[in-house]
C-alpha positions as CSV (number, residue, x, y, z in Angstrom):
1,X,-0.5,0.1,-0.1
2,X,0.9,3.2,-0.6
3,X,0.1,6.5,1.6
4,X,1.4,10.3,1.0
5,X,0.9,12.4,3.7
6,X,0.4,16.3,3.0
7,X,1.7,18.8,6.2
8,X,2.3,22.2,4.7
9,X,4.5,24.6,6.8
10,X,4.3,27.7,5.7
11,X,3.0,30.2,8.3
12,X,2.5,27.5,10.5
13,X,5.9,26.6,11.8
14,X,7.2,22.6,11.9
15,X,4.3,20.6,13.8
16,X,2.9,19.3,10.7
17,X,4.7,18.4,8.6
18,X,6.9,16.7,11.8
19,X,3.2,14.8,12.1
20,X,3.5,14.0,9.0
21,X,6.9,12.1,9.7
22,X,5.8,10.2,12.4
23,X,2.7,9.1,10.4
24,X,5.0,8.4,7.6
25,X,7.5,6.5,9.9
26,X,4.9,4.0,11.3
27,X,3.1,3.1,7.7
28,X,6.7,2.4,6.8
29,X,7.3,0.2,9.9
30,X,4.2,-1.5,8.8
31,X,5.0,-1.8,5.3
32,X,3.6,1.0,4.1
33,X,5.8,2.7,0.4
34,X,5.6,6.9,2.1
35,X,5.8,9.9,0.8
36,X,5.8,13.7,2.6
37,X,5.5,17.0,2.0
38,X,8.8,18.6,1.1
39,X,8.2,21.5,3.8
40,X,10.8,23.6,2.4
41,X,14.9,23.9,3.2
42,X,15.1,25.0,6.8
43,X,12.8,21.8,7.4
44,X,13.8,19.2,5.2
45,X,16.8,18.7,8.3
46,X,13.7,17.1,10.8
47,X,13.7,13.9,8.1
48,X,16.0,12.3,10.3
49,X,13.9,8.7,8.7
50,X,14.8,10.2,5.7
51,X,11.0,9.8,4.7
52,X,10.7,10.4,1.0
53,X,9.6,14.1,-0.3
54,X,7.6,15.3,-2.9
55,X,9.5,18.8,-3.9
56,X,7.5,22.0,-4.5
57,X,8.2,25.1,-6.1
58,X,9.1,26.5,-3.0
59,X,7.1,29.5,-1.2
60,X,8.5,32.9,-0.4
61,X,7.4,35.3,2.1
62,X,3.5,34.8,3.8
63,X,1.8,36.6,0.8
64,X,0.3,33.7,-1.4
65,X,1.9,34.4,-4.9
66,X,-0.8,32.8,-7.1
67,X,1.6,31.9,-10.1
68,X,3.6,29.9,-7.4
69,X,0.0,28.2,-6.3
70,X,-0.9,27.3,-9.3
71,X,2.5,25.0,-10.2
72,X,2.7,23.7,-6.7
73,X,-1.1,22.9,-7.7
74,X,0.1,20.9,-10.7
75,X,3.1,19.5,-9.2
76,X,0.7,17.4,-6.7
77,X,-2.0,16.6,-9.1
78,X,0.4,14.8,-11.6
79,X,2.0,13.3,-8.6
80,X,-1.0,11.7,-7.5
81,X,-1.8,10.8,-11.0
82,X,1.2,9.3,-11.8
83,X,2.3,7.4,-8.6
84,X,-1.4,6.4,-7.3
85,X,-0.9,6.5,-3.2
86,X,-4.0,4.3,-2.2
87,X,-4.3,7.4,0.5
88,X,-3.4,11.0,0.5
89,X,-3.7,12.6,4.4
90,X,-4.1,16.1,4.4
91,X,-3.3,17.6,8.1
92,X,-5.7,20.0,9.7
93,X,-6.2,22.4,6.3
94,X,-8.4,20.0,4.1
95,X,-8.0,22.4,1.3
96,X,-4.2,23.0,1.7
97,X,-1.7,25.7,1.5
98,X,-4.1,28.4,-0.1
99,X,-6.4,26.2,-1.3
100,X,-3.1,24.2,-3.4
101,X,-5.1,20.8,-2.8
102,X,-9.2,22.0,-4.3
103,X,-8.5,20.9,-8.1
104,X,-6.0,17.9,-6.5
105,X,-9.3,16.7,-4.7
106,X,-11.6,17.6,-7.4
107,X,-9.8,15.4,-9.9
108,X,-11.5,11.9,-10.2
109,X,-8.7,9.1,-9.4
110,X,-8.3,5.9,-7.6
111,X,-6.9,7.9,-4.2
112,X,-8.9,8.0,-0.9
113,X,-8.5,11.1,0.7
114,X,-8.5,11.3,4.5
115,X,-8.4,14.3,6.8
116,X,-6.2,14.8,9.4
117,X,-7.5,16.7,12.5
118,X,-5.4,17.3,15.6
119,X,-7.1,20.4,16.2
120,X,-9.3,22.9,15.5
121,X,-8.5,26.6,14.9
122,X,-11.8,28.4,15.0
123,X,-15.0,27.1,15.1
124,X,-15.8,26.9,11.1
125,X,-19.5,27.9,9.4
126,X,-21.1,25.6,6.5
127,X,-19.0,25.2,3.5
128,X,-21.4,27.3,0.9
129,X,-19.3,27.8,-1.9
130,X,-20.2,24.3,-4.5
131,X,-16.8,24.3,-5.6
132,X,-15.0,23.5,-1.7
133,X,-18.7,21.4,-0.8
134,X,-17.9,18.9,-3.9
135,X,-13.9,19.1,-2.8
136,X,-14.9,18.0,0.7
137,X,-16.9,15.6,-0.1
138,X,-13.7,13.9,-1.4
139,X,-12.7,13.0,2.0
140,X,-13.6,9.4,3.3
141,X,-12.8,9.5,6.8
142,X,-11.5,12.2,9.6
143,X,-9.3,11.1,11.6
144,X,-9.0,12.9,14.9
145,X,-5.5,12.9,16.9
146,X,-6.5,12.7,19.9
147,X,-10.0,12.2,21.8
148,X,-13.7,12.6,22.1
149,X,-13.0,13.6,26.0
150,X,-12.6,17.0,27.2
151,X,-12.7,18.8,23.9
152,X,-13.2,17.2,20.6
153,X,-11.8,19.1,17.8
154,X,-14.9,17.9,15.6
155,X,-17.3,20.1,17.3
156,X,-15.8,22.6,15.8
157,X,-17.4,21.6,12.5
158,X,-20.3,20.6,13.3
159,X,-21.8,22.1,10.6
160,X,-20.0,20.8,8.0
161,X,-21.3,17.6,6.1
162,X,-18.3,15.1,7.9
163,X,-17.5,11.4,6.5
164,X,-17.1,8.8,9.5
165,X,-14.3,10.6,12.6
166,X,-11.5,7.8,14.3
167,X,-10.5,9.0,17.7
168,X,-7.2,7.3,17.4
169,X,-5.5,9.3,20.6
170,X,-2.3,11.2,20.5
171,X,0.4,11.4,17.4
172,X,3.5,12.2,19.7
173,X,6.8,11.1,20.8
174,X,7.3,9.0,23.5
175,X,10.5,10.4,25.4
176,X,12.7,7.7,27.5
177,X,13.5,9.2,31.4
178,X,16.7,11.2,32.2
179,X,18.5,11.7,35.6
180,X,18.5,15.3,36.4
181,X,22.0,17.4,36.4
182,X,23.5,19.0,38.7
183,X,23.3,22.3,38.5
184,X,19.6,22.6,37.7
185,X,19.1,23.2,34.1
186,X,15.7,24.4,32.6
187,X,15.0,23.8,29.2
188,X,12.7,26.6,27.5
189,X,11.1,25.0,24.3
190,X,10.3,28.3,21.5
191,X,10.3,26.1,18.5
192,X,7.0,24.9,19.7
193,X,3.9,26.2,17.9
194,X,6.0,28.3,15.2
195,X,8.2,30.5,17.1
196,X,6.0,33.2,18.7
197,X,7.6,35.5,20.2
198,X,10.8,33.4,21.5
199,X,13.4,36.6,22.0
200,X,11.3,38.3,24.2
201,X,10.3,34.8,26.4
202,X,14.5,33.9,26.6
203,X,15.1,37.5,28.0
204,X,11.7,37.3,30.7
205,X,13.0,34.1,31.8
206,X,16.5,35.1,32.4
207,X,15.6,37.2,34.4
208,X,12.5,35.1,36.3
209,X,15.4,32.3,37.4
210,X,17.9,32.7,39.6
211,X,21.6,32.9,38.2
212,X,23.0,29.7,39.3
213,X,20.1,27.8,37.0
214,X,21.3,27.4,33.7
215,X,19.2,28.1,30.7
216,X,18.6,26.1,27.6
217,X,17.0,27.8,25.2
218,X,15.9,25.9,22.4
219,X,14.8,28.1,19.1
220,X,14.2,24.9,16.3
221,X,15.5,25.2,12.8
222,X,13.6,28.0,12.2
223,X,14.7,30.0,14.9
224,X,17.0,32.8,14.4
225,X,19.6,33.2,17.4
226,X,22.8,34.1,15.7
227,X,22.1,37.9,16.3
228,X,20.9,37.1,19.7
229,X,22.5,39.1,22.5
230,X,23.9,36.4,24.6
231,X,23.1,36.2,28.2
232,X,24.2,34.7,31.5
233,X,24.1,31.2,31.5
234,X,22.4,30.5,28.6
235,X,22.8,27.5,26.0
236,X,21.3,28.3,22.3
237,X,20.3,25.8,20.8
238,X,19.3,26.2,17.0
239,X,18.9,22.1,16.1
240,X,18.2,19.1,18.0
241,X,16.2,15.9,18.6
242,X,13.7,17.0,21.7
243,X,15.1,13.8,23.3
244,X,19.1,15.4,22.7
245,X,17.6,18.9,23.4
246,X,16.1,17.7,26.9
247,X,18.8,15.2,28.4
248,X,19.6,15.7,31.8
249,X,17.1,18.9,32.7
250,X,15.2,20.0,35.4
251,X,12.1,21.8,34.2
252,X,10.8,22.5,31.1
253,X,9.3,26.2,30.1
254,X,7.6,25.5,26.5
255,X,5.3,26.7,24.1
256,X,2.3,24.9,24.0
257,X,2.0,23.2,19.9
258,X,0.5,19.9,20.0
259,X,3.7,17.7,18.8
260,X,5.7,19.4,21.8
261,X,3.1,19.5,24.4
262,X,2.2,15.4,24.1
263,X,5.4,14.6,24.4
264,X,6.4,17.1,27.3
265,X,3.4,14.8,29.4
266,X,5.3,11.5,28.7
267,X,8.3,13.1,30.7
268,X,8.8,12.5,34.6
269,X,9.9,16.4,35.1
270,X,7.5,19.4,35.7
271,X,6.0,21.4,32.6
272,X,5.2,25.2,32.5
273,X,3.4,26.1,29.8
274,X,3.8,29.6,28.4
275,X,1.2,30.0,25.6
276,X,1.4,32.0,22.4
277,X,-1.6,34.0,21.9
278,X,-2.5,31.1,19.3
279,X,-6.3,30.3,21.1
280,X,-5.8,26.9,20.4
281,X,-2.5,27.1,22.3
282,X,-4.0,28.5,25.2
283,X,-6.5,26.1,25.4
284,X,-4.2,23.3,25.0
285,X,-2.3,24.6,27.9
286,X,-5.0,24.9,30.3
287,X,-5.9,21.5,29.5
288,X,-3.0,19.7,30.7
289,X,-2.4,22.0,33.3
290,X,-5.2,19.6,35.4
291,X,-2.1,17.3,35.2
292,X,0.6,16.4,38.2
293,X,3.3,18.4,37.8
294,X,1.8,20.4,34.8
295,X,1.3,24.2,34.8
296,X,0.5,27.3,32.5
297,X,1.4,31.0,33.0
298,X,1.1,34.1,31.1
299,X,4.2,35.6,30.1
300,X,3.6,38.7,31.8
301,X,3.7,35.6,35.0
302,X,7.0,34.7,34.7
303,X,8.1,36.1,38.4
304,X,6.0,33.0,40.0
305,X,7.7,30.5,37.8
306,X,10.7,29.9,40.3
307,X,8.6,29.4,43.7
308,X,6.5,27.1,41.4
309,X,9.3,25.0,40.5
310,X,10.2,25.1,44.4
311,X,7.5,24.1,45.6
312,X,6.6,20.9,43.7
313,X,8.8,17.5,43.7
314,X,11.5,16.9,41.2
315,X,9.6,14.0,40.1
316,X,6.8,13.6,38.4
317,X,4.4,10.9,37.7
318,X,1.5,11.2,35.5
319,X,-1.9,9.5,34.9
320,X,-2.3,10.3,31.1
321,X,-6.6,10.4,30.3
322,X,-5.5,10.4,26.2
323,X,-3.8,7.3,24.6
324,X,-0.2,7.9,23.2
325,X,-0.9,5.3,20.7
326,X,-2.2,8.0,17.8
327,X,0.2,6.8,15.3
328,X,-0.3,3.1,15.5
329,X,-3.9,3.5,15.5
330,X,-4.1,6.1,12.5
331,X,-2.3,3.7,9.9
332,X,-4.8,0.9,11.2
333,X,-8.0,3.4,10.5
334,X,-5.6,4.0,7.2
335,X,-5.7,0.0,6.6
336,X,-9.6,-0.2,6.9
337,X,-9.9,2.5,4.5
338,X,-7.8,1.7,2.1
339,X,-9.7,-1.7,1.7
340,X,-12.7,-0.2,1.0
341,X,-11.0,0.2,-2.1
342,X,-13.4,2.8,-3.8
343,X,-12.9,6.8,-3.6
344,X,-16.0,8.5,-2.0
């Protein structure tokens, strides 16, 4: 069986690409042939497992260039027509970047389309445009990367004519335990959730913690750390796996993007979320802060950080209210979708 995982990164950070890679890796381990969407040169380093990537004309800046968009659509259409994946899994945005998947969805073919939904960005109204409505009707299934409770992202799409939906649990990395180092080291992860306001958080965090506490500031591949003013006791890291970035730390301060947030819940150290202004980050951080050793602070409240870390245990056990087997469960659903054999 063959699967193409579409998760574009333009203006969204690395999360959609990383989640697509994780699913592609799981599918490949089950004997599938896989492709994922090329994320651009800055994020290609994240493809450590060497999944085959479909290269599209590169996007420049945040403004939608219709001529480039048209070329990207043509490459996508030709790829799906020629390679004929059994299933195409589209992460979060059902019509793709700037609507580049609409013509692809409207084209008749053997491939089945599945919408991967990690969260809802906003409440969405019923599709009224006949063209978009027809394009959306090509989706054979919704894969919800989470649980029905407490916050089902499907509720935001109640007015859509949705196909069958399967809640498969969280698609995330499961971290191995580590021994905290001495002196104390706090990791600050801002590559999580699109890098919003990273430099400001870096400076405020240094002011909020005692001088003897070291800070490991992890910017991620999209972060620009070359021009930042050096701060005492701050180690800046550009590219690193999450496991390597966290090795030996005594606590973690992080934005609240989907991939990193759930991975951090598998660690055994305190976690303090400082979400960006994106509503889905705030909602996720507040929900996870009900778990042991997890807290949520506004960036203006970082003066509370050190007393908060001192007041709790250094090693935390968490009984998680969600499944961590989303990747394997998702592939099982895709196998069922493919066995149906006829596109919607």
